[in-house]
N, C-alpha and C positions, 0 to 999 in steps of 0.2 A: 503493503498500501504505499502512495504516494500524494501528498502533505498537499497542500493549494497554495504554503507558502517554501516549496524551498526552490532554493536557484539553479536553475538546472547551466549546468557546463556544455562544450560546447568548440570539441576538439577539430583545428581545418593542420590541413597536411599538405603542405605541398614538397615539390620534392625536382628538385631539376638533375638530370646528366651532365654530366661530366660531359664537354664537347672540346672540338680540336679538330684548329681555324692552320690549313697548311696552306703560303703562300706563297709562291712561283717569283726568286729575286734574280733574274738576265742582266749580268755583268759584262756593258758593251767592251773589251776589250775581251776582255780569256774563255767571252762565249760561250762562261757557265751559269749551267741554271743553281741557286742554294733553294731548297725547299728551309724555311723557318717552322716548326715545328709554337703552337701556340695550347697551349692546355691549361682548362678552368675546372675547375670544380667548385661546384658549390651545395654545400653541405642541408641536410632537409632543415626545411623555418616547420616547423608550426605555434602557432597563435591559439595558446585559450583564450574565449575571453569568460567571464557569463553574465548571466544571464537572466534578466530579474522578472522577476512573470504577476507584469503591471495589476492583472488578472485571471481568476484561474482557468477566464474561457479564450484566452487573450495567445496565440503566434506567438511570438518575439524573433523579429531576421537581424541574424547577427549579420556586419559588411565588416570583412578580416579581408585590409588594403593592405599590400605586398609596390612598394617603388625598388627597382636595379638601377641607377643611372649609369649613362655609360661608361665604362669599362673598358681602357685601353693599359696597354700593351705596349710596351719596347723591348726587344729584345733582340741584344750584339748577335750578328756574325759573323765569323772571320773569314776573308780566302787565302787559303795558302797559299795560294801561284802569285796571288799580285799584295798580297797583305791589306790587301782592303775593308779596315770593319766594315760595318754596313746594318742599321736597325733598318731593325722591323715593324710597323706598325699591325695592329690587330686591334681593332678596332671591335667591343660588341653593344647589342644593345638591345635590355630587355622592358620589353612596357610595360608600364601596371597595368594591372590582375588583380581584378578583383570577383573572390569569391564570395559565397550568401548562403548561408546556411539556418534552415528554421527547425528552430529551439522544442522541442517535444510540447506537444500540447497534454498539457496539465487536468481537468477537468474539474469538479465534484469530486468525485465517488472515490477518487485519486487511479485512476483508468489512467496510463503513458499509451499514445497515438504520438507514433515517430509519424514527418513529416520530413522530405524530402527529395 
């Protein structure tokens, strides 16, 4: 039995897997193509927000917003023949994501109904 004064907690999980970008860099003099690998790992983000029950028959909406700004990585790439250091610029843009989760509806009798 769940009372009507329970604070419902919802967890919002976000997983961004590892991404690898390979950019070819061409040297005009030696005609060699250098490939730079840039690895980015974003770990799992878990946001947990308490959802208050305004009344016993109200469904509360949880909004969880995550913003990842533009990320630029520069890696030096060394050419053995001409001894030139080439800088690789790799830009990653992850736009704002918004997830909306519905909380559990708790009625007067204590029956919990989940809406997703």
